[in-house]
Every structure is written in C-alpha cells, then in structure tokens.
C-alpha positions in Angstrom: -17.0 -102.4 0.2 -17.2 -104.0 3.7 -14.2 -104.3 5.8 -13.5 -108.0 5.5 -10.7 -108.0 8.0 -13.3 -107.8 10.8 -14.3 -111.3 11.9 -18.0 -110.3 12.4 -18.2 -108.9 8.8 -16.5 -112.1 7.5 -18.9 -114.4 9.4 -21.9 -112.4 8.2 -20.8 -112.5 4.6 -20.2 -116.3 4.9 -23.6 -116.9 6.5 -25.3 -114.9 3.8 -23.4 -116.8 1.1 -24.3 -120.2 2.5 -27.9 -119.3 3.1 -28.2 -118.1 -0.5 -26.6 -121.3 -1.7 -29.1 -123.3 0.3 -31.9 -121.3 -1.2 -30.6 -121.8 -4.7 -30.3 -125.5 -4.3 -33.9 -126.0 -2.9 -35.7 -128.7 -4.8 -38.3 -126.4 -6.4 -35.5 -124.2 -7.9 -33.5 -127.2 -9.2 -36.6 -128.7 -10.8 -37.7 -125.4 -12.3 -34.3 -124.6 -13.9 -33.6 -128.2 -15.0 -37.0 -128.4 -16.7 -36.5 -125.2 -18.6 -32.9 -125.9 -19.5 -33.4 -129.5 -20.5 -35.6 -128.4 -23.4 -32.5 -126.8 -25.1 -30.1 -128.8 -27.2 -27.1 -126.4 -27.0 -25.1 -125.9 -23.8 -24.6 -122.2 -24.4 -28.3 -121.5 -25.0 -29.3 -123.5 -21.9 -26.7 -121.5 -19.8 -28.1 -118.2 -21.0 -31.7 -119.3 -20.2 -30.7 -120.6 -16.8 -28.9 -117.4 -16.1 -31.8 -115.2 -17.2 -34.1 -117.3 -15.0 -31.8 -116.6 -12.0 -31.7 -112.9 -12.8 -35.5 -112.7 -13.0 -35.9 -114.7 -9.8 -33.6 -112.4 -7.9 -35.3 -109.3 -9.3 -38.7 -110.7 -8.0 -37.2 -111.4 -4.6 -35.7 -107.9 -4.5 -39.0 -106.3 -5.4 -40.8 -108.3 -2.7 -38.2 -107.2 -0.1 -38.8 -103.5 -1.1 -42.6 -103.9 -0.7 -42.5 -105.5 2.8 -43.1 -103.1 5.7 
C-alpha cells in the first residue's frame, strides 16, 4: 500500500483516478455500455453485464500494456 501521507503520492493517485474517470466517460465507452445494457429489462442484470464489460475492457488494456516494449 502506498504511503498516502506523502503529497506526491497523493497527487499521483488523484491524477490517475481522474484520468481513469475521464477515460471511462469517453463517448465511445458510454455508447458501448449503454447500448449493451439498454437491451436488458432488469436493473440487476444490466448492472452485471455492464460490470463484466468493464472487467473485460480492463483485462484487454492490461494485456496491451504488458505487450508494449
């Protein structure tokens, strides 16, 4: 666990959080998830599908990061 009492660590974590939030709210992501989720009638099922989409998306990003030189 990082030492969050250090201002540099705190600012780095905050920057990473807000850049991740910006990425998650990009138009293509919002459209992709809303299109998939809107096909479901039940709130719980659409939440699970949206969550699984997010996990799959993150796994793909992580795999790409590992493959870059």
